[in-house]
N, CA, C and O atoms as a GROMACS GRO file, in nm:
protein
  588
    1UNK      N    1   0.112  -0.105  -0.004
    1UNK     CA    2   0.017  -0.014   0.011
    1UNK      C    3   0.089   0.095  -0.008
    1UNK      O    4   0.207   0.115   0.018
    2UNK      N    5  -0.036   0.202  -0.079
    2UNK     CA    6   0.053   0.345  -0.018
    2UNK      C    7   0.046   0.469   0.096
    2UNK      O    8  -0.060   0.510   0.145
    3UNK      N    9   0.177   0.520   0.129
    3UNK     CA   10   0.182   0.645   0.197
    3UNK      C   11   0.107   0.728   0.195
    3UNK      O   12   0.165   0.827   0.150
    4UNK      N   13   0.001   0.752   0.220
    4UNK     CA   14  -0.057   0.840   0.207
    4UNK      C   15   0.024   0.963   0.263
    4UNK      O   16   0.113   0.928   0.340
    5UNK      N   17   0.013   1.123   0.238
    5UNK     CA   18   0.012   1.227   0.298
    5UNK      C   19  -0.075   1.337   0.323
    5UNK      O   20  -0.087   1.423   0.411
    6UNK      N   21  -0.153   1.293   0.171
    6UNK     CA   22  -0.251   1.420   0.136
    6UNK      C   23  -0.299   1.350   0.013
    6UNK      O   24  -0.254   1.276  -0.075
    7UNK      N   25  -0.478   1.442   0.068
    7UNK     CA   26  -0.596   1.414   0.027
    7UNK      C   27  -0.604   1.606   0.010
    7UNK      O   28  -0.607   1.701   0.089
    8UNK      N   29  -0.607   1.583  -0.162
    8UNK     CA   30  -0.605   1.680  -0.202
    8UNK      C   31  -0.734   1.721  -0.305
    8UNK      O   32  -0.727   1.667  -0.416
    9UNK      N   33  -0.846   1.809  -0.282
    9UNK     CA   34  -0.965   1.764  -0.329
    9UNK      C   35  -0.919   1.950  -0.506
    9UNK      O   36  -0.857   2.054  -0.528
   10UNK      N   37  -1.057   1.807  -0.589
   10UNK     CA   38  -1.008   1.920  -0.719
   10UNK      C   39  -1.185   1.955  -0.733
   10UNK      O   40  -1.285   1.921  -0.670
   11UNK      N   41  -1.152   2.057  -0.872
   11UNK     CA   42  -1.332   2.011  -0.968
   11UNK      C   43  -1.296   1.952  -1.085
   11UNK      O   44  -1.199   1.876  -1.076
   12UNK      N   45  -1.326   1.961  -1.150
   12UNK     CA   46  -1.394   1.949  -1.310
   12UNK      C   47  -1.346   2.008  -1.350
   12UNK      O   48  -1.238   1.995  -1.407
   13UNK      N   49  -1.412   2.100  -1.336
   13UNK     CA   50  -1.353   2.223  -1.421
   13UNK      C   51  -1.507   2.200  -1.581
   13UNK      O   52  -1.499   2.213  -1.703
   14UNK      N   53  -1.649   2.155  -1.468
   14UNK     CA   54  -1.725   2.220  -1.596
   14UNK      C   55  -1.835   2.312  -1.519
   14UNK      O   56  -1.825   2.373  -1.412
   15UNK      N   57  -1.951   2.299  -1.618
   15UNK     CA   58  -1.979   2.465  -1.588
   15UNK      C   59  -2.086   2.432  -1.501
   15UNK      O   60  -2.171   2.395  -1.582
   16UNK      N   61  -2.141   2.421  -1.379
   16UNK     CA   62  -2.244   2.412  -1.288
   16UNK      C   63  -2.386   2.364  -1.331
   16UNK      O   64  -2.438   2.385  -1.441
   17UNK      N   65  -2.424   2.316  -1.256
   17UNK     CA   66  -2.466   2.180  -1.315
   17UNK      C   67  -2.514   2.096  -1.421
   17UNK      O   68  -2.617   2.029  -1.430
   18UNK      N   69  -2.416   2.115  -1.501
   18UNK     CA   70  -2.387   1.973  -1.660
   18UNK      C   71  -2.313   1.851  -1.494
   18UNK      O   72  -2.252   1.871  -1.389
   19UNK      N   73  -2.383   1.710  -1.583
   19UNK     CA   74  -2.342   1.586  -1.474
   19UNK      C   75  -2.260   1.549  -1.599
   19UNK      O   76  -2.303   1.541  -1.714
   20UNK      N   77  -2.084   1.519  -1.539
   20UNK     CA   78  -2.010   1.488  -1.568
   20UNK      C   79  -1.981   1.343  -1.467
   20UNK      O   80  -1.953   1.343  -1.347
   21UNK      N   81  -1.999   1.211  -1.571
   21UNK     CA   82  -1.924   1.081  -1.455
   21UNK      C   83  -1.803   1.054  -1.493
   21UNK      O   84  -1.750   1.056  -1.604
   22UNK      N   85  -1.743   1.013  -1.335
   22UNK     CA   86  -1.580   0.938  -1.383
   22UNK      C   87  -1.565   0.895  -1.547
   22UNK      O   88  -1.474   0.938  -1.617
   23UNK      N   89  -1.672   0.802  -1.596
   23UNK     CA   90  -1.540   0.790  -1.731
   23UNK      C   91  -1.592   0.834  -1.873
   23UNK      O   92  -1.577   0.793  -1.988
   24UNK      N   93  -1.684   0.973  -1.787
   24UNK     CA   94  -1.598   1.086  -1.873
   24UNK      C   95  -1.533   1.158  -1.884
   24UNK      O   96  -1.507   1.213  -1.991
   25UNK      N   97  -1.478   1.185  -1.766
   25UNK     CA   98  -1.300   1.233  -1.658
   25UNK      C   99  -1.215   1.121  -1.704
   25UNK      O  100  -1.095   1.134  -1.725
   26UNK      N  101  -1.278   1.015  -1.719
   26UNK     CA  102  -1.166   0.895  -1.770
   26UNK      C  103  -1.137   0.946  -1.893
   26UNK      O  104  -1.035   1.013  -1.910
   27UNK      N  105  -1.187   0.932  -1.951
   27UNK     CA  106  -1.228   1.030  -2.156
   27UNK      C  107  -1.106   1.068  -2.177
   27UNK      O  108  -1.005   1.013  -2.220
   28UNK      N  109  -1.141   1.213  -2.125
   28UNK     CA  110  -1.044   1.342  -2.143
   28UNK      C  111  -0.924   1.327  -2.076
   28UNK      O  112  -0.837   1.394  -2.132
   29UNK      N  113  -0.874   1.253  -1.957
   29UNK     CA  114  -0.772   1.228  -1.946
   29UNK      C  115  -0.699   1.116  -2.015
   29UNK      O  116  -0.577   1.118  -2.002
   30UNK      N  117  -0.778   0.973  -2.117
   30UNK     CA  118  -0.685   0.970  -2.147
   30UNK      C  119  -0.682   0.957  -2.317
   30UNK      O  120  -0.644   0.858  -2.380
   31UNK      N  121  -0.728   1.078  -2.372
   31UNK     CA  122  -0.712   1.128  -2.491
   31UNK      C  123  -0.616   1.302  -2.461
   31UNK      O  124  -0.633   1.405  -2.526
   32UNK      N  125  -0.499   1.278  -2.318
   32UNK     CA  126  -0.410   1.302  -2.330
   32UNK      C  127  -0.271   1.260  -2.304
   32UNK      O  128  -0.168   1.324  -2.284
   33UNK      N  129  -0.307   1.095  -2.310
   33UNK     CA  130  -0.198   1.017  -2.365
   33UNK      C  131  -0.224   0.991  -2.160
   33UNK      O  132  -0.109   0.983  -2.117
   34UNK      N  133  -0.305   0.979  -2.063
   34UNK     CA  134  -0.244   0.917  -1.956
   34UNK      C  135  -0.317   0.736  -1.937
   34UNK      O  136  -0.389   0.682  -2.022
   35UNK      N  137  -0.292   0.702  -1.866
   35UNK     CA  138  -0.277   0.525  -1.859
   35UNK      C  139  -0.450   0.544  -1.758
   35UNK      O  140  -0.508   0.439  -1.732
   36UNK      N  141  -0.507   0.665  -1.717
   36UNK     CA  142  -0.649   0.611  -1.628
   36UNK      C  143  -0.684   0.812  -1.636
   36UNK      O  144  -0.643   0.910  -1.700
   37UNK      N  145  -0.781   0.781  -1.530
   37UNK     CA  146  -0.848   0.889  -1.511
   37UNK      C  147  -0.720   0.955  -1.405
   37UNK      O  148  -0.623   0.890  -1.365
   38UNK      N  149  -0.743   1.068  -1.381
   38UNK     CA  150  -0.618   1.085  -1.254
   38UNK      C  151  -0.635   1.079  -1.125
   38UNK      O  152  -0.558   1.049  -1.033
   39UNK      N  153  -0.844   1.143  -1.134
   39UNK     CA  154  -0.854   1.104  -0.927
   39UNK      C  155  -0.863   1.020  -0.889
   39UNK      O  156  -0.815   0.960  -0.985
   40UNK      N  157  -0.888   0.936  -0.815
   40UNK     CA  158  -0.929   0.831  -0.672
   40UNK      C  159  -1.039   0.810  -0.667
   40UNK      O  160  -1.076   0.693  -0.676
   41UNK      N  161  -1.158   0.944  -0.647
   41UNK     CA  162  -1.288   0.976  -0.611
   41UNK      C  163  -1.370   1.102  -0.709
   41UNK      O  164  -1.334   1.218  -0.727
   42UNK      N  165  -1.457   1.051  -0.747
   42UNK     CA  166  -1.518   1.189  -0.784
   42UNK      C  167  -1.696   1.186  -0.728
   42UNK      O  168  -1.786   1.102  -0.718
   43UNK      N  169  -1.684   1.263  -0.714
   43UNK     CA  170  -1.854   1.344  -0.643
   43UNK      C  171  -1.927   1.397  -0.752
   43UNK      O  172  -1.902   1.502  -0.810
   44UNK      N  173  -2.051   1.293  -0.783
   44UNK     CA  174  -2.083   1.392  -0.843
   44UNK      C  175  -2.273   1.482  -0.784
   44UNK      O  176  -2.342   1.472  -0.682
   45UNK      N  177  -2.286   1.549  -0.895
   45UNK     CA  178  -2.396   1.637  -0.872
   45UNK      C  179  -2.486   1.530  -0.764
   45UNK      O  180  -2.414   1.456  -0.696
   46UNK      N  181  -2.554   1.524  -0.755
   46UNK     CA  182  -2.606   1.393  -0.693
   46UNK      C  183  -2.543   1.386  -0.483
   46UNK      O  184  -2.616   1.390  -0.384
   47UNK      N  185  -2.410   1.378  -0.488
   47UNK     CA  186  -2.355   1.375  -0.354
   47UNK      C  187  -2.279   1.193  -0.405
   47UNK      O  188  -2.196   1.141  -0.331
   48UNK      N  189  -2.316   1.140  -0.505
   48UNK     CA  190  -2.267   0.974  -0.505
   48UNK      C  191  -2.132   1.014  -0.544
   48UNK      O  192  -2.099   1.108  -0.616
   49UNK      N  193  -2.030   0.895  -0.460
   49UNK     CA  194  -1.867   0.899  -0.453
   49UNK      C  195  -1.884   0.808  -0.574
   49UNK      O  196  -1.954   0.707  -0.581
   50UNK      N  197  -1.828   0.846  -0.640
   50UNK     CA  198  -1.770   0.731  -0.731
   50UNK      C  199  -1.624   0.697  -0.779
   50UNK      O  200  -1.551   0.796  -0.789
   51UNK      N  201  -1.562   0.561  -0.814
   51UNK     CA  202  -1.429   0.584  -0.728
   51UNK      C  203  -1.396   0.550  -0.940
   51UNK      O  204  -1.459   0.501  -1.033
   52UNK      N  205  -1.235   0.627  -0.913
   52UNK     CA  206  -1.223   0.703  -1.042
   52UNK      C  207  -1.100   0.582  -1.027
   52UNK      O  208  -1.119   0.462  -1.050
   53UNK      N  209  -0.964   0.644  -0.982
   53UNK     CA  210  -0.835   0.517  -1.047
   53UNK      C  211  -0.774   0.494  -0.914
   53UNK      O  212  -0.729   0.580  -0.838
   54UNK      N  213  -0.782   0.313  -0.890
   54UNK     CA  214  -0.712   0.260  -0.717
   54UNK      C  215  -0.695   0.334  -0.695
   54UNK      O  216  -0.667   0.432  -0.763
   55UNK      N  217  -0.708   0.316  -0.546
   55UNK     CA  218  -0.608   0.377  -0.447
   55UNK      C  219  -0.510   0.305  -0.447
   55UNK      O  220  -0.424   0.357  -0.377
   56UNK      N  221  -0.476   0.208  -0.491
   56UNK     CA  222  -0.372   0.126  -0.444
   56UNK      C  223  -0.216   0.260  -0.568
   56UNK      O  224  -0.098   0.281  -0.539
   57UNK      N  225  -0.286   0.308  -0.679
   57UNK     CA  226  -0.248   0.379  -0.769
   57UNK      C  227  -0.216   0.484  -0.791
   57UNK      O  228  -0.297   0.568  -0.830
   58UNK      N  229  -0.075   0.514  -0.771
   58UNK     CA  230  -0.045   0.693  -0.761
   58UNK      C  231  -0.165   0.772  -0.856
   58UNK      O  232  -0.171   0.745  -0.976
   59UNK      N  233  -0.239   0.849  -0.808
   59UNK     CA  234  -0.322   0.941  -0.957
   59UNK      C  235  -0.231   0.994  -0.974
   59UNK      O  236  -0.134   0.967  -0.904
   60UNK      N  237  -0.221   1.109  -1.090
   60UNK     CA  238  -0.274   1.159  -1.184
   60UNK      C  239  -0.271   1.341  -1.164
   60UNK      O  240  -0.256   1.415  -1.261
   61UNK      N  241  -0.278   1.364  -1.104
   61UNK     CA  242  -0.374   1.531  -1.060
   61UNK      C  243  -0.305   1.602  -0.972
   61UNK      O  244  -0.375   1.660  -0.890
   62UNK      N  245  -0.166   1.620  -0.959
   62UNK     CA  246  -0.073   1.728  -0.830
   62UNK      C  247   0.000   1.707  -0.892
   62UNK      O  248   0.048   1.597  -0.865
   63UNK      N  249   0.080   1.791  -1.036
   63UNK     CA  250   0.283   1.817  -1.016
   63UNK      C  251   0.318   1.749  -0.920
   63UNK      O  252   0.260   1.797  -0.823
   64UNK      N  253   0.402   1.633  -0.879
   64UNK     CA  254   0.447   1.656  -0.776
   64UNK      C  255   0.417   1.514  -0.685
   64UNK      O  256   0.449   1.395  -0.693
   65UNK      N  257   0.331   1.606  -0.586
   65UNK     CA  258   0.224   1.492  -0.522
   65UNK      C  259   0.172   1.407  -0.548
   65UNK      O  260   0.105   1.361  -0.455
   66UNK      N  261   0.166   1.340  -0.665
   66UNK     CA  262   0.086   1.231  -0.689
   66UNK      C  263   0.094   1.068  -0.632
   66UNK      O  264   0.004   0.984  -0.636
   67UNK      N  265   0.246   1.054  -0.571
   67UNK     CA  266   0.300   0.888  -0.513
   67UNK      C  267   0.180   0.936  -0.414
   67UNK      O  268   0.069   0.883  -0.407
   68UNK      N  269   0.231   1.062  -0.332
   68UNK     CA  270   0.201   0.971  -0.161
   68UNK      C  271   0.018   1.096  -0.160
   68UNK      O  272  -0.025   1.181  -0.082
   69UNK      N  273  -0.009   1.060  -0.235
   69UNK     CA  274  -0.191   1.154  -0.203
   69UNK      C  275  -0.292   1.127  -0.284
   69UNK      O  276  -0.264   1.058  -0.382
   70UNK      N  277  -0.414   1.166  -0.271
   70UNK     CA  278  -0.510   1.089  -0.262
   70UNK      C  279  -0.551   1.227  -0.387
   70UNK      O  280  -0.490   1.333  -0.397
   71UNK      N  281  -0.645   1.192  -0.453
   71UNK     CA  282  -0.752   1.312  -0.537
   71UNK      C  283  -0.850   1.269  -0.534
   71UNK      O  284  -0.888   1.153  -0.551
   72UNK      N  285  -0.923   1.396  -0.502
   72UNK     CA  286  -1.083   1.372  -0.492
   72UNK      C  287  -1.134   1.516  -0.607
   72UNK      O  288  -1.069   1.617  -0.632
   73UNK      N  289  -1.243   1.484  -0.650
   73UNK     CA  290  -1.288   1.538  -0.738
   73UNK      C  291  -1.399   1.612  -0.745
   73UNK      O  292  -1.444   1.561  -0.848
   74UNK      N  293  -1.510   1.723  -0.705
   74UNK     CA  294  -1.612   1.752  -0.743
   74UNK      C  295  -1.634   1.818  -0.876
   74UNK      O  296  -1.562   1.903  -0.927
   75UNK      N  297  -1.766   1.753  -0.933
   75UNK     CA  298  -1.819   1.772  -1.038
   75UNK      C  299  -1.847   1.903  -1.104
   75UNK      O  300  -1.967   1.884  -1.122
   76UNK      N  301  -1.838   1.953  -1.124
   76UNK     CA  302  -1.856   2.149  -1.100
   76UNK      C  303  -1.759   2.221  -1.135
   76UNK      O  304  -1.667   2.190  -1.210
   77UNK      N  305  -1.790   2.380  -1.048
   77UNK     CA  306  -1.649   2.461  -1.014
   77UNK      C  307  -1.605   2.553  -1.120
   77UNK      O  308  -1.496   2.609  -1.108
   78UNK      N  309  -1.702   2.580  -1.252
   78UNK     CA  310  -1.719   2.679  -1.294
   78UNK      C  311  -1.896   2.773  -1.407
   78UNK      O  312  -1.983   2.737  -1.486
   79UNK      N  313  -1.856   2.884  -1.342
   79UNK     CA  314  -2.048   2.919  -1.384
   79UNK      C  315  -2.093   2.860  -1.454
   79UNK      O  316  -2.016   2.785  -1.514
   80UNK      N  317  -2.211   2.856  -1.484
   80UNK     CA  318  -2.324   2.785  -1.570
   80UNK      C  319  -2.318   2.848  -1.698
   80UNK      O  320  -2.383   2.791  -1.786
   81UNK      N  321  -2.246   2.965  -1.734
   81UNK     CA  322  -2.265   3.001  -1.875
   81UNK      C  323  -2.098   3.132  -1.901
   81UNK      O  324  -2.047   3.214  -1.825
   82UNK      N  325  -2.078   3.104  -1.990
   82UNK     CA  326  -1.943   3.219  -2.041
   82UNK      C  327  -1.990   3.363  -1.989
   82UNK      O  328  -2.096   3.419  -2.018
   83UNK      N  329  -1.912   3.399  -1.927
   83UNK     CA  330  -1.909   3.616  -1.930
   83UNK      C  331  -1.945   3.628  -2.077
   83UNK      O  332  -1.958   3.537  -2.158
   84UNK      N  333  -1.962   3.792  -2.098
   84UNK     CA  334  -1.905   3.858  -2.221
   84UNK      C  335  -1.837   3.811  -2.232
   84UNK      O  336  -1.874   3.710  -2.292
   85UNK      N  337  -1.630   3.805  -2.192
   85UNK     CA  338  -1.578   3.814  -2.298
   85UNK      C  339  -1.576   3.676  -2.376
   85UNK      O  340  -1.479   3.658  -2.451
   86UNK      N  341  -1.730   3.519  -2.362
   86UNK     CA  342  -1.661   3.434  -2.376
   86UNK      C  343  -1.596   3.355  -2.300
   86UNK      O  344  -1.589   3.234  -2.320
   87UNK      N  345  -1.533   3.427  -2.189
   87UNK     CA  346  -1.486   3.337  -2.093
   87UNK      C  347  -1.541   3.260  -1.950
   87UNK      O  348  -1.611   3.321  -1.870
   88UNK      N  349  -1.490   3.086  -1.924
   88UNK     CA  350  -1.568   3.093  -1.840
   88UNK      C  351  -1.496   3.109  -1.702
   88UNK      O  352  -1.376   3.114  -1.679
   89UNK      N  353  -1.594   3.117  -1.623
   89UNK     CA  354  -1.563   3.234  -1.455
   89UNK      C  355  -1.581   3.104  -1.358
   89UNK      O  356  -1.676   3.024  -1.357
   90UNK      N  357  -1.477   3.104  -1.285
   90UNK     CA  358  -1.450   3.033  -1.104
   90UNK      C  359  -1.569   3.019  -1.023
   90UNK      O  360  -1.612   3.114  -0.959
   91UNK      N  361  -1.632   2.887  -1.024
   91UNK     CA  362  -1.681   2.906  -0.894
   91UNK      C  363  -1.748   2.788  -0.786
   91UNK      O  364  -1.772   2.681  -0.841
   92UNK      N  365  -1.768   2.794  -0.695
   92UNK     CA  366  -1.789   2.716  -0.601
   92UNK      C  367  -1.934   2.685  -0.629
   92UNK      O  368  -2.034   2.747  -0.592
   93UNK      N  369  -1.922   2.552  -0.718
   93UNK     CA  370  -2.066   2.520  -0.765
   93UNK      C  371  -2.110   2.399  -0.672
   93UNK      O  372  -2.222   2.350  -0.682
   94UNK      N  373  -2.042   2.366  -0.607
   94UNK     CA  374  -2.084   2.254  -0.488
   94UNK      C  375  -2.222   2.256  -0.453
   94UNK      O  376  -2.277   2.348  -0.394
   95UNK      N  377  -2.283   2.132  -0.497
   95UNK     CA  378  -2.440   2.125  -0.436
   95UNK      C  379  -2.399   2.089  -0.288
   95UNK      O  380  -2.291   2.070  -0.231
   96UNK      N  381  -2.564   2.086  -0.243
   96UNK     CA  382  -2.559   2.069  -0.079
   96UNK      C  383  -2.527   1.917  -0.110
   96UNK      O  384  -2.433   1.937  -0.187
   97UNK      N  385  -2.535   1.823  -0.107
   97UNK     CA  386  -2.540   1.621  -0.137
   97UNK      C  387  -2.373   1.653  -0.144
   97UNK      O  388  -2.308   1.612  -0.048
   98UNK      N  389  -2.299   1.725  -0.253
   98UNK     CA  390  -2.154   1.709  -0.288
   98UNK      C  391  -2.149   1.817  -0.152
   98UNK      O  392  -2.105   1.917  -0.209
   99UNK      N  393  -2.160   1.841  -0.065
   99UNK     CA  394  -2.082   1.888   0.033
   99UNK      C  395  -2.100   1.798   0.139
   99UNK      O  396  -2.026   1.784   0.237
  100UNK      N  397  -2.221   1.726   0.108
  100UNK     CA  398  -2.243   1.673   0.240
  100UNK      C  399  -2.136   1.493   0.198
  100UNK      O  400  -2.076   1.419   0.276
  101UNK      N  401  -2.152   1.485   0.082
  101UNK     CA  402  -2.064   1.373   0.074
  101UNK      C  403  -1.907   1.361   0.037
  101UNK      O  404  -1.832   1.268   0.006
  102UNK      N  405  -1.891   1.531   0.057
  102UNK     CA  406  -1.735   1.541   0.070
  102UNK      C  407  -1.658   1.527   0.235
  102UNK      O  408  -1.539   1.508   0.262
  103UNK      N  409  -1.728   1.538   0.288
  103UNK     CA  410  -1.734   1.580   0.442
  103UNK      C  411  -1.744   1.439   0.422
  103UNK      O  412  -1.641   1.389   0.378
  104UNK      N  413  -1.833   1.367   0.440
  104UNK     CA  414  -1.790   1.218   0.470
  104UNK      C  415  -1.699   1.091   0.426
  104UNK      O  416  -1.691   0.980   0.480
  105UNK      N  417  -1.618   1.153   0.287
  105UNK     CA  418  -1.584   1.077   0.220
  105UNK      C  419  -1.423   1.220   0.220
  105UNK      O  420  -1.338   1.193   0.136
  106UNK      N  421  -1.402   1.316   0.283
  106UNK     CA  422  -1.287   1.359   0.411
  106UNK      C  423  -1.287   1.251   0.520
  106UNK      O  424  -1.186   1.185   0.547
  107UNK      N  425  -1.415   1.234   0.586
  107UNK     CA  426  -1.372   1.203   0.678
  107UNK      C  427  -1.376   1.060   0.687
  107UNK      O  428  -1.342   1.007   0.793
  108UNK      N  429  -1.407   1.000   0.606
  108UNK     CA  430  -1.381   0.811   0.550
  108UNK      C  431  -1.192   0.884   0.552
  108UNK      O  432  -1.108   0.848   0.634
  109UNK      N  433  -1.176   0.952   0.479
  109UNK     CA  434  -1.021   0.921   0.427
  109UNK      C  435  -0.961   0.992   0.540
  109UNK      O  436  -0.840   1.010   0.528
  110UNK      N  437  -0.998   1.022   0.610
  110UNK     CA  438  -0.884   1.114   0.795
  110UNK      C  439  -0.855   0.953   0.867
  110UNK      O  440  -0.746   0.902   0.893
  111UNK      N  441  -0.967   0.906   0.884
  111UNK     CA  442  -0.923   0.778   0.941
  111UNK      C  443  -0.917   0.650   0.874
  111UNK      O  444  -0.943   0.551   0.943
  112UNK      N  445  -0.891   0.635   0.764
  112UNK     CA  446  -0.794   0.559   0.651
  112UNK      C  447  -0.706   0.567   0.743
  112UNK      O  448  -0.685   0.492   0.838
  113UNK      N  449  -0.618   0.728   0.687
  113UNK     CA  450  -0.537   0.768   0.618
  113UNK      C  451  -0.444   0.890   0.752
  113UNK      O  452  -0.411   1.006   0.725
  114UNK      N  453  -0.427   0.833   0.863
  114UNK     CA  454  -0.381   0.896   0.962
  114UNK      C  455  -0.328   1.022   0.988
  114UNK      O  456  -0.358   1.126   1.046
  115UNK      N  457  -0.199   0.949   0.894
  115UNK     CA  458  -0.082   1.084   0.833
  115UNK      C  459  -0.102   1.212   0.770
  115UNK      O  460  -0.045   1.319   0.792
  116UNK      N  461  -0.250   1.161   0.636
  116UNK     CA  462  -0.280   1.268   0.606
  116UNK      C  463  -0.296   1.429   0.601
  116UNK      O  464  -0.347   1.458   0.710
  117UNK      N  465  -0.284   1.503   0.555
  117UNK     CA  466  -0.407   1.653   0.561
  117UNK      C  467  -0.481   1.643   0.488
  117UNK      O  468  -0.518   1.537   0.438
  118UNK      N  469  -0.527   1.769   0.460
  118UNK     CA  470  -0.635   1.853   0.363
  118UNK      C  471  -0.588   1.951   0.312
  118UNK      O  472  -0.543   2.050   0.369
  119UNK      N  473  -0.597   1.926   0.175
  119UNK     CA  474  -0.583   2.052   0.029
  119UNK      C  475  -0.658   2.085  -0.086
  119UNK      O  476  -0.748   2.017  -0.135
  120UNK      N  477  -0.589   2.265  -0.155
  120UNK     CA  478  -0.683   2.227  -0.196
  120UNK      C  479  -0.582   2.240  -0.342
  120UNK      O  480  -0.467   2.282  -0.331
  121UNK      N  481  -0.638   2.199  -0.478
  121UNK     CA  482  -0.496   2.219  -0.550
  121UNK      C  483  -0.471   2.275  -0.548
  121UNK      O  484  -0.351   2.263  -0.525
  122UNK      N  485  -0.515   2.426  -0.562
  122UNK     CA  486  -0.511   2.586  -0.649
  122UNK      C  487  -0.409   2.599  -0.454
  122UNK      O  488  -0.414   2.715  -0.415
  123UNK      N  489  -0.332   2.502  -0.349
  123UNK     CA  490  -0.228   2.554  -0.280
  123UNK      C  491  -0.111   2.492  -0.398
  123UNK      O  492  -0.001   2.543  -0.421
  124UNK      N  493  -0.134   2.444  -0.424
  124UNK     CA  494   0.010   2.355  -0.532
  124UNK      C  495   0.031   2.372  -0.637
  124UNK      O  496   0.135   2.326  -0.684
  125UNK      N  497  -0.085   2.465  -0.738
  125UNK     CA  498  -0.076   2.525  -0.826
  125UNK      C  499  -0.167   2.671  -0.889
  125UNK      O  500  -0.286   2.693  -0.867
  126UNK      N  501  -0.060   2.771  -0.982
  126UNK     CA  502  -0.157   2.851  -1.007
  126UNK      C  503  -0.290   2.801  -1.054
  126UNK      O  504  -0.296   2.737  -1.159
  127UNK      N  505  -0.361   2.817  -1.007
  127UNK     CA  506  -0.495   2.716  -1.050
  127UNK      C  507  -0.588   2.764  -0.986
  127UNK      O  508  -0.549   2.804  -0.876
  128UNK      N  509  -0.777   2.790  -1.015
  128UNK     CA  510  -0.850   2.828  -0.875
  128UNK      C  511  -0.904   2.683  -0.836
  128UNK      O  512  -0.993   2.708  -0.755
  129UNK      N  513  -0.899   2.585  -0.846
  129UNK     CA  514  -0.905   2.450  -0.876
  129UNK      C  515  -0.926   2.447  -0.737
  129UNK      O  516  -0.834   2.513  -0.689
  130UNK      N  517  -0.989   2.409  -0.659
  130UNK     CA  518  -1.110   2.412  -0.636
  130UNK      C  519  -1.202   2.438  -0.663
  130UNK      O  520  -1.298   2.363  -0.677
  131UNK      N  521  -1.198   2.623  -0.685
  131UNK     CA  522  -1.270   2.680  -0.676
  131UNK      C  523  -1.324   2.702  -0.524
  131UNK      O  524  -1.445   2.687  -0.534
  132UNK      N  525  -1.307   2.718  -0.449
  132UNK     CA  526  -1.324   2.791  -0.285
  132UNK      C  527  -1.135   2.717  -0.231
  132UNK      O  528  -1.046   2.651  -0.285
  133UNK      N  529  -1.157   2.775  -0.112
  133UNK     CA  530  -1.026   2.777  -0.027
  133UNK      C  531  -1.093   2.652   0.105
  133UNK      O  532  -1.188   2.679   0.179
  134UNK      N  533  -1.034   2.551   0.106
  134UNK     CA  534  -1.040   2.416   0.097
  134UNK      C  535  -1.038   2.438   0.338
  134UNK      O  536  -1.122   2.389   0.412
  135UNK      N  537  -0.956   2.495   0.368
  135UNK     CA  538  -0.930   2.558   0.516
  135UNK      C  539  -1.038   2.575   0.561
  135UNK      O  540  -1.108   2.512   0.640
  136UNK      N  541  -1.056   2.718   0.470
  136UNK     CA  542  -1.216   2.820   0.544
  136UNK      C  543  -1.302   2.719   0.537
  136UNK      O  544  -1.364   2.688   0.638
  137UNK      N  545  -1.318   2.659   0.435
  137UNK     CA  546  -1.454   2.566   0.415
  137UNK      C  547  -1.432   2.407   0.481
  137UNK      O  548  -1.529   2.394   0.556
  138UNK      N  549  -1.357   2.292   0.487
  138UNK     CA  550  -1.319   2.198   0.578
  138UNK      C  551  -1.236   2.223   0.759
  138UNK      O  552  -1.203   2.128   0.829
  139UNK      N  553  -1.221   2.346   0.792
  139UNK     CA  554  -1.089   2.366   0.887
  139UNK      C  555  -1.096   2.334   1.069
  139UNK      O  556  -1.010   2.332   1.157
  140UNK      N  557  -1.236   2.314   1.067
  140UNK     CA  558  -1.300   2.224   1.144
  140UNK      C  559  -1.347   2.082   1.148
  140UNK      O  560  -1.413   2.041   1.244
  141UNK      N  561  -1.305   1.982   1.015
  141UNK     CA  562  -1.228   1.902   1.048
  141UNK      C  563  -1.087   1.838   1.038
  141UNK      O  564  -1.037   1.740   1.093
  142UNK      N  565  -1.039   1.933   0.946
  142UNK     CA  566  -0.906   1.988   0.962
  142UNK      C  567  -0.890   2.011   1.101
  142UNK      O  568  -0.859   1.903   1.152
  143UNK      N  569  -0.897   2.098   1.183
  143UNK     CA  570  -0.877   2.095   1.399
  143UNK      C  571  -0.912   1.976   1.439
  143UNK      O  572  -0.854   1.902   1.519
  144UNK      N  573  -1.057   1.952   1.353
  144UNK     CA  574  -1.067   1.814   1.448
  144UNK      C  575  -0.995   1.654   1.450
  144UNK      O  576  -1.012   1.555   1.521
  145UNK      N  577  -0.942   1.674   1.379
  145UNK     CA  578  -0.846   1.571   1.354
  145UNK      C  579  -0.653   1.655   1.402
  145UNK      O  580  -0.545   1.600   1.378
  146UNK      N  581  -0.661   1.711   1.430
  146UNK     CA  582  -0.547   1.807   1.407
  146UNK      C  583  -0.458   1.726   1.297
  146UNK      O  584  -0.385   1.627   1.294
  147UNK      N  585  -0.498   1.810   1.222
  147UNK     CA  586  -0.473   1.833   1.106
  147UNK      C  587  -0.339   1.922   1.036
  147UNK      O  588  -0.331   1.935   0.914
   0.00000   0.00000   0.00000
């Protein structure tokens, strides 16, 4: 088993309300030449948690940190429509069901990996992903588990 020291949250960078599946994301990643979906878990709009890449295998979600981390992606992260300039705008689009599922999943992962800390992708790359500040949202869990 891999030594896991980080849980890293991501978004799929898809428009608000647009459902995509782990298989869709897998196909996007395969089209980029990757061996599989980059994330270990994908949280759908309805709160369903789908498995992606097996946890036993390193992910492909955060450059330089994949060997010892788990990648969790929620579907969404962009405004429903492009702005006046024709650009997508980052937005925390998590549904109440996604928020609840993410909280449960983080709790489960903290129990399974007692050394793991929780982060957003934006802590390691110049990106908005996951379109919210993880510490602001999940600080109570981080503090509760002493991470």
